[in-house]
C-alpha positions in Angstrom: 21.6 26.7 -51.1 21.7 30.1 -49.3 23.8 32.9 -50.6 24.9 36.3 -49.4 26.0 39.3 -51.4 27.9 41.7 -49.2 27.9 45.4 -50.2 31.3 46.8 -50.9 31.9 50.2 -49.0 34.0 51.5 -51.9 31.1 51.3 -54.2 28.3 53.9 -53.8 26.2 56.6 -55.4 27.6 59.9 -56.5 28.8 61.8 -53.5 30.9 58.9 -52.2 33.7 60.4 -50.1 36.9 60.5 -52.1 40.5 61.2 -51.6 42.4 59.6 -48.7 39.3 59.6 -46.4 37.0 57.5 -48.6 36.6 53.8 -48.2 38.9 51.6 -50.3 40.1 48.0 -50.5 40.7 47.5 -46.8 37.0 48.4 -46.1 35.8 46.1 -48.9 37.9 43.2 -47.5 36.5 43.8 -44.0 32.9 43.7 -45.3 33.4 40.4 -47.1 35.5 38.9 -44.4 32.8 39.7 -41.8 30.2 37.7 -43.8 32.6 34.8 -44.3 33.4 34.6 -40.6 29.7 34.7 -39.6 29.1 31.0 -40.4 31.0 27.7 -40.4 29.2 26.0 -43.2 31.4 24.9 -46.2 31.4 28.0 -48.5 32.1 28.6 -52.1 33.1 32.2 -52.7 32.2 33.7 -56.1 34.1 36.8 -57.1 33.4 38.9 -60.2 35.8 41.3 -61.8 37.3 43.6 -59.1 35.8 41.1 -56.6 38.8 38.8 -57.2 41.1 41.5 -55.7 38.8 41.7 -52.6 38.5 38.0 -52.2 42.2 37.3 -52.4 42.6 38.9 -49.0 39.1 38.5 -47.5 38.9 34.7 -47.9 42.5 34.0 -46.6 42.7 31.8 -43.6 39.0 31.1 -43.2 38.4 27.4 -42.8 34.9 27.4 -44.1 35.9 28.5 -47.5 36.3 25.4 -49.6 36.5 26.8 -53.2 37.0 30.2 -55.0 35.3 30.9 -58.3 36.7 33.9 -60.1 34.4 35.2 -62.9 36.2 37.4 -65.4 38.4 38.3 -62.5 41.8 38.6 -61.1 44.0 36.4 -58.9 46.6 38.8 -57.4 49.8 37.9 -55.7 50.4 39.4 -52.2 51.4 43.0 -52.8 49.7 43.4 -56.2 47.0 46.0 -56.8 44.2 46.3 -59.3 46.2 48.9 -61.3 48.8 46.3 -62.1 46.3 44.3 -64.2 45.5 47.1 -66.6 47.2 48.4 -69.7 48.7 51.5 -68.1 45.8 53.9 -68.0 42.1 54.2 -67.4 40.0 52.1 -69.7 38.0 54.1 -72.4 34.7 53.0 -70.9 35.5 54.6 -67.5 34.8 58.1 -66.3 37.3 59.2 -63.7 36.7 62.2 -61.5 40.0 63.1 -59.8 38.4 65.9 -57.8 35.8 63.5 -56.2 38.2 60.6 -56.1 35.8 58.3 -57.9 35.3 56.5 -61.2 32.4 54.8 -62.9 31.3 53.3 -66.2 30.2 55.7 -68.8 26.5 55.1 -69.2 26.6 55.4 -73.0 29.2 52.6 -73.2 27.7 50.3 -70.5 25.6 47.9 -72.7 28.1 47.6 -75.6 31.0 47.0 -73.2 29.5 44.8 -70.5 26.0 43.6 -71.5 26.0 43.0 -75.3 24.9 39.4 -74.9 22.1 40.1 -72.3 18.4 40.2 -72.9 17.0 43.7 -73.8 15.2 43.8 -70.5 18.5 43.4 -68.6 20.1 46.0 -70.8 17.3 48.5 -70.2 17.6 48.3 -66.4 21.4 48.2 -66.2 22.0 51.9 -66.0 19.8 52.1 -62.9 22.4 50.0 -61.1 25.5 52.0 -61.9 27.4 53.4 -59.0 30.6 55.3 -58.5 33.6 53.7 -56.9 36.5 55.1 -54.9 39.7 55.5 -57.0 41.6 54.3 -53.9 40.9 50.7 -54.7 43.0 50.8 -57.9 46.3 51.3 -56.1 45.9 49.5 -52.8 47.8 46.2 -52.6 46.3 43.0 -51.3 47.8 41.6 -48.1 47.0 37.9 -48.8 46.3 35.6 -51.7 43.7 33.0 -50.7 43.8 31.3 -54.1 47.3 30.0 -53.2 45.8 27.9 -50.4 42.2 27.3 -51.5 41.0 25.3 -54.6 40.0 27.8 -57.3 38.2 27.9 -60.6 38.5 30.7 -63.1 35.6 31.3 -65.4 36.9 33.0 -68.5 34.3 35.0 -70.5 35.4 34.8 -74.1 33.1 37.6 -75.3 34.0 40.0 -72.6 34.7 43.6 -73.9 35.5 45.0 -70.5 38.2 42.6 -69.3 39.8 41.3 -72.5 39.7 37.5 -72.7 43.5 37.3 -73.5 44.1 39.0 -70.2 41.7 36.8 -68.4 43.5 33.7 -69.7 46.7 35.1 -68.3 45.2 35.6 -64.9 43.5 32.2 -65.0 46.8 30.4 -65.2 47.1 30.8 -61.4 43.8 29.0 -60.8 43.5 25.2 -60.3 40.9 24.9 -63.0 39.9 27.0 -66.0 36.4 27.0 -67.5 35.7 29.1 -70.6 32.2 30.3 -71.5 31.2 32.2 -74.7 29.8 35.1 -72.7 30.3 38.7 -72.0 31.4 40.3 -68.7 28.2 39.3 -66.8 27.5 35.6 -67.5 25.3 35.3 -64.5 22.9 37.7 -66.3 23.3 36.4 -69.9 23.8 32.7 -69.1 22.6 32.1 -65.6 22.0 28.3 -66.1 25.6 27.8 -67.1 26.9 29.6 -64.1 24.5 27.7 -61.8 25.7 24.4 -63.3 29.3 25.3 -62.7 28.7 26.1 -59.1 26.7 23.0 -58.5 29.5 20.9 -60.0 32.0 22.0 -57.4 
């Protein structure tokens, strides 16, 4: 079963252009949509965390997409943005640089917030994969809501310290099916077999 993981232009190393000129949600949507339009095989789109914002618009109106799986993620209505799903301010585990127009996870809080249930090997390598992201993505509204027209499953991660489970359960009410797993923010790293079995069951 082939899979593709498109890179999101809004996520990059330090030095990512910020302000109004940097890439944001529209560029992320275009990158994912390009991949989805490249083939006509029945496709399951798996979106993690912020990926649910991107997928809501990127997967809209594409006939090959037969199911959406949202992992510790968001299901925005048309016109909603990422900032509307927060608690009113930057999360304590984020480092925001207003001058550069980027934000990222504080390295010292990475493991305890997102990877507490992963193997030590995964935890040790995680910081090498951190990247800054354009602040623009937080306030840009989505222009479509694919989950309104495509069957969807929300995987709630009950031990997530990044996206609180109580909030996930609120978001998940919009999905057709809810599955809960006793896992942190990255279940595909801590419990890959469970995630695999879920995908194969669709």
